[in-house]
N, C-alpha and C positions, 0 to 999 in steps of 0.2 A: 354107830351112826352119829352120836353126839360128838365124838372125837373128830369124825370126818367133817362135820359142819363147823368145826372150830378152825378150819383152814380156808383160805381164800379159794382154793381149788374146789373143795367140797361145796362151799357156799355158792360158787358160780353154777354148779350143777343144780343145786336146790332152787335157786332163784330162777334160773333159765327154764327148768322143767315146770316150775310153778306158773310162770307167765304163759308158757306153751299150753299147759292144761287149761288155764282160764280162757285162752284164745280158742281152744277147741270147742268150747261150749257154743260158739257161733255156728258150728256144723249142725247142732241140734236146735238151732233157732234162738238160742239164748245169748244175746249180745252183751257180754260183760266188760269188754275192753274197748268198745267202739268210741268211747269218749276220749281216748288217747289222741294226742296232738300230732298232726302231720304238717310239715312245712310245704308251702307252694312256692313256685317261682313267682316273684312279686315285684311290683313297682310301687304300689300303695301299701303302707304298713298294715292297714286294716285287713288286707287280703293275704297277709303273709302266712297265717296259720289257720287251721280249721280242724274239727274232729275228724278222725279217720273214717268213721262210719256214717253213712247217710241217715241212719236211724237217729243220729244225734245232730242232724243238720240245723236244728233250731238253737243249738248251743253256741255261744261265742267262742271264737278260736282262742282268745286269751284265757277264757275260763277253762277251756280244754288244756291249755298249757299249764295253768296253775294246778289242775287236777293231776296231770302227769307228774309234775314236780312233787306234789304231796304223796302220790302213790309210791314213786321211786324212793322218796325220803323215808317213808314208813318201812318199805321192804329192806332197803339197805341199812336203815337204822337197826332193824332186828338182826341183820347180819353183823353189824358193828358190835352189837351186844354179845353175840356168839364169839366174836373175836377178842372180846375183853377190852374194847376201845372205850374211851370217854365219850358218852353219848352226846353231851352238850357240845363239846369241841367238834365231834364228828358232824353233828347237824349243822353247825355254823359253817364249817369248812366245806361240807357237801353242798350247802346252799350256794356258796360263792362259786364253786366249780360248776354246778348245774347251770346257773344263770349266765355265767360268762361263756360256758361252752355252747349253750343254746343260742346266745347272741351271735357267736361266731357262725353257727349253723345257718342262722337267718341271713347274715351278711353274705355267706356263700351262696344262698338262694336268691340274691338280688338279681333282677332280670338282666342287667348289663353284664353280670358275671356268669350267670348260670344258663341263660336261655340258649338252647341249641337252635340251629338254623330253622328247623321246622316249627319252632315255637315263637319266632320273632314277630311274625305277622300278627298273630293273635294278641301279642302284647304291644303292638304298635312300635316296634323297635327296628331301626335301620341296621343296627349292628349289635353284636355282643361278643364276649370272649368265648362263650359256648362251652364252659367247663362242666355244666350241669350242677345240680345241688351238691354233688360230692366235693365241690370247691370248699364247702363249709368245713370239711375235715382239715384241709390245708390251712385255712384261716385259723382254726382252733390250734393247730400245731404251732404256727408262727406266733400266735398270741401267747401260748404257753411258754415258748422259748423266750419271748420278750420279758414276760413276768418272772420266769425262773432265773434269768441271767441279769436283768436290769433292776428288778424289784425283789431281791432275795427275802426281805422281811415279809412281804405279802405272800410269797411262795411258802415260806415257813409257816405262816398262819393257816394255810390250807393243807398242811402236811397230813393231818389226821384222815382226810378223805382222798388223798392222792393215791389211788389204788388202780393203776393202769392194768395190772394183771387180772384183778377181779372184774373190772369192767369189760375187758376184751374177751375173757373166757366166758362170761355170762352172755355177751353178744354172740359169740360163736355157737353156744348151745342153742340160742334162739334161731340163729341163722340156719341151723340144720333143718328146721321145719320147712322154711320157704324153699330151700334147695331140694328137699325131698319131694315137694309138690311139683316143682319144675321137672325133676327127674322122672316122676310118674307119667308125665306127658311125653317123654322121649327116653324111655328106659334103656334103649340100645346105646345112645350116646352117653348116658350116665355111667353105664357099665364100662364102656371104653375108657372114660375118664378115670374111673376107679383103678382099672387094671394098669393103665399107662402111668398113673400117679404113683402107684405102688412100685412098679418097675423102676421108675425114675429115681425114687428115694433110695432103694437098695443100692443102685449104682452110685448115686451121689455119696452115700455114707461110706462106701468102700474106698472112694477116691479122696474126698474132702478131708476126712479126719486124719488119715495117715499122712497126707501132704503137709497139713498145718502142724501136726505133731513133730514131724521130722524137721520142718523149717524152724520151729521154735527151739528144738533141741540142738540141732547141728549148726545152724547159721547164726542164731541169736543167743545161744548158750544158756537157755533157761533150764532149770531143774525139772524133773518129772512132775513135781508138785505144781509147778506153774504151767508146764507144757500141756498136760492132760485137760485141765479146765479150759485153757485157752483154745485148744483144738476143738473141744466140744462147743464152746461158746461161739467161736468164729465159724465153724463148719456145719454145725447141726441146728441148734435152736436157741441161741442166745442165752438169755438169763436163766431159763429153766434148766437147760443142759449144763451150763456152767455150775449152777448150784448143786444139781444132782451129781455131777462128776466130782465136785469138791467134797461132797459128803461121802461118796463112794470110796475115794482114796484117802479120806481123812486129812484133807488139806487144811491149813490154817484159815480161819474165817475171812481174813483180808483178801485171800486169793480169789475166790469166786465173786466177792464184792467188787473188787477192782476190775475183774474181767467183765462182770455184768454191766458196770458203769460204762466201760468202753464200748460194749456191744450196743447199749442204748443210744449212745452218741452217734455211732456209725449207722445205726438203723435209721435215725432221723435223716442223716445225709442221704442214704439210699432212697428213703421215702420221698425226699424232695427232688431227686434226680432221675431215678430209674423209670418211673411211670412216663415221664416226658420222653426219655430215650426210647422206650417201648413204642410210644405213639409215633415217633419219628421214623423208626427203622422196622417196626414189626406190625404195623397196622394191617398188613395183608395176612398175618399169621397170629390172630388174636389169642388162640389157645397156647401158642408158644410163649407169647408175652406173659400170659397169666401164670403159666407154670414157672417161668423164669422168676417172677416175683416171689413165689413160694420157696424156690431153691436159693435165691440170692439174699433176700432180706431176712434177718435172723430172729427178731423178736416176733411173737405172735401178733401183737397189736400192729406193728409197722408192716408186717408181711400181709396181713389181711387187708389193712388199710391201703397198702400199695396195690393190691389186687382190685380193690373197689375203685381207686382213682384211675388205674390203668384201664379198667373196663369203661369208665365214663369217658376218658379221653379218646380211646380208640373208637367207641361207639359214635361219639360226636364227629370224629374225622371221617369215618366210613360213611356216615349219613350225609355229610356235606359233600363228599366226593362222588358217591355212587347212588345215593338215595336209599341205600339198604339200611334197615334198622335191625340190629341183632336183638334177640330177646334178652331181656335183662337177667343177670344172675349166673349165666353159664361160665363166663370167664372167672367170676368170683368163686363159683363152685370148684373150678380147676385149681385156683390158688389155694383155696381152703383145703381141698383134698390133699394136695401135696404137703401143705403145712401140717395137717392132722396126722398124716402118715409119719412125718418127722417126729411129731410129739409122741406118737405111739411107741416109737423106738427108744425114747429117752430112758424109760425104765429098764428096758432090756439091756441097753448099752451100759447104763450105770451099773447094772448087776454084773455084766461081763467084766467091766473095769474093776469092780470090787473083788471079784474072784482073782483077777490077775494080781492086784496089789497084795491081797492076803496071802496068796500061795507062791508068788514069785518075787515081788518087790519089797513089800513091807511085812515079812513073815512074823507072826506072833504065836507063840506056842498055845495050842488048844483052840485057836480061833477059827471059826467057819462062817460061811455066808449062806443064809437060808434062802430057799427059792421064794419064800413069802416076801422077800425084799423087792422082788419085781413089782408086786402089787403096791408096796409102800412107795416106790419111786415112780409109779405109773401116773401120768397126768390125768386126774379123774374127769376133768372137763371134757376130755375126748369121749368118754362114755355118754355124757349128756348130749353132745353133738350127734353121736351115732343113734341115740334113742330117738331124738326128735326127727332126725333124718329118716330113719327106718319106719317110724310110726306114720309119718306123712307119706312116705313112698309106698308103704304097704297098704295104707288106706286108699290111696289114689289108684293103685293097681287093682286091688280087690273090688273096689267100688268106684268105677270111672265116673259115675254120676255125681259123686261127692266132690270132685275136683274143684268145681266152681265155689262151693262153700268153703272148701279147704283154703282156697286162695284168699277168700275174705278173712278167714281166721288168721292165716299167716301174715296178712297185711296188717292186722291189728297188733299181732305180736311184734311185727317189724318196727312199729313205732318205738318200742322200747329198745330194740336192737340198735336203732339209729342213735338214740339218746346215749346208750352205753358206748357206742363207737365214737361219737364226737367227744365224750368225756375222756375216752382213752387217748385221743390225739392231744387234747389239752393237757392231760396229766403227763404224757410222755414229754411234752415240751417243758413242763414244770420241773421234772427231775433231771433234765439234761443240762446240768450246770457245768459249762465248759471250763470256767475258772477253777472250780474245785478239782476237776480232773487234772488240770495243768499243775496245780499245787502238789498233787499226790505223786508227781513225777512218773507218769506212765508212758513216757515217750517211747521207750523200747517196746512196750506192749502194743502201743499204737502202730509202731513200725511193722510188727508182725502182721497186724490186721491189714494195714495198707498193702503190704506186699502180697498177702494171701488173697485179699479181695480183688485187687486189680491185676494180680499176677495170674490167678487161675480160677478162683471161685466164680466170678462173674461169667467167665468164658466157658468153663466146664459146665456150669449151670445152664448157660444158653445152649451149648451143644447138646446136652442131655434133653433139655426141653424140646429142641428141634427134632431130635431123633424120635421122641415118643409122641409129640403133638403136632408135627408138621402135617399140614393138609387137613387138620381137624378144625371145623368151624362151628360156632354156636348156631342154633336154629335162627332163621331170620324172617322178618316180615317186610314186605315191600319188594321192589324190583331187585333182581340180582345184579 
């Protein structure tokens, strides 16, 4: 267990489950996290933040924000110690990332940016962009890109706490609980999403990886050492898949690093473009749009974030056009399900590739691959997500009367999910150094990505999403 917690993957599970456990105390009437900060759509700064629980209504919103900062600093500081990081440097860099990220979140919640049509009257607004508070994620991403590319010294000073994988994986573990509660209220739809998501991933795996690998080998002339991590990174799950594949085939360290850098950059581009394309062309098929984000966007952070932004954009458009309000979370559940199934297969696929390389490509006398390596390569945060999802789902199904209190509990945990999400966006921007990638001369790798992405990944992903999710809609409130 100690060794497990010395990895970001294991820490994400530990932190996520710890926050979830604390939030569950609300079901028993013990409100331990109600002081956590939540952002409101605001025009006056004094009304921008407040404690998430009514039990703490007497507390200042800014006090709530400071407590949230101190709590996350303490929790992640303990994690930094497990990772062997310099605690002073981590604390300083984390503080900068937290406050800059949350400032971006508040900007995204400004009324003229975030207010949906049904909220304008209450705020006294004649117009607004209507992006919902999720616009804060995009603000954080853009801010991170500006700092990372225009102020490299500032980005380097925050390096110790630039941990997008830790933040997003922790957020996904926490997210499982709220999605589980929603699924408990409509278990038939949740089951359909799980089945369709699994089927879509199996089909995508069989098509994507082979096509990218063949393209890299036959058209662009890459060696197997480059083609395999490139195929995994582009077609499956970005950074995690590229690193796992590189380790499985014993590629030189530079190979997965360069592929991972490329994937992060392209994921940022996809994140900025695909949600808006989905709103324009797929607002009538929200679950198709959500599954498409999971299949097309390759890093965990960018994929889940794309799902969140897509949900917000399509919800706002559908509400404006028809007056129908979809229940929140169902599109995000679809994106997350597709992405989690992708992550589940990383360990299995890396194990298969290791077998192929050991026995057929890079034979070494007396060498074998043990089945235990599947576990070693398995992304552990997926287990955390499944635990929180199944606990919330099982509790809601076995005790329907507890669903209301479960919603309160998951709302309190969700405070921290939002914090980790927005820091993920900011961190992704910080590490997306376009100049550095250009200096490394990865034009040919980028060409493979461009041809793969625009040649078939986007369109096959869209076709598979359409096949499995066409006609499926989130539960709605309001007129049809």
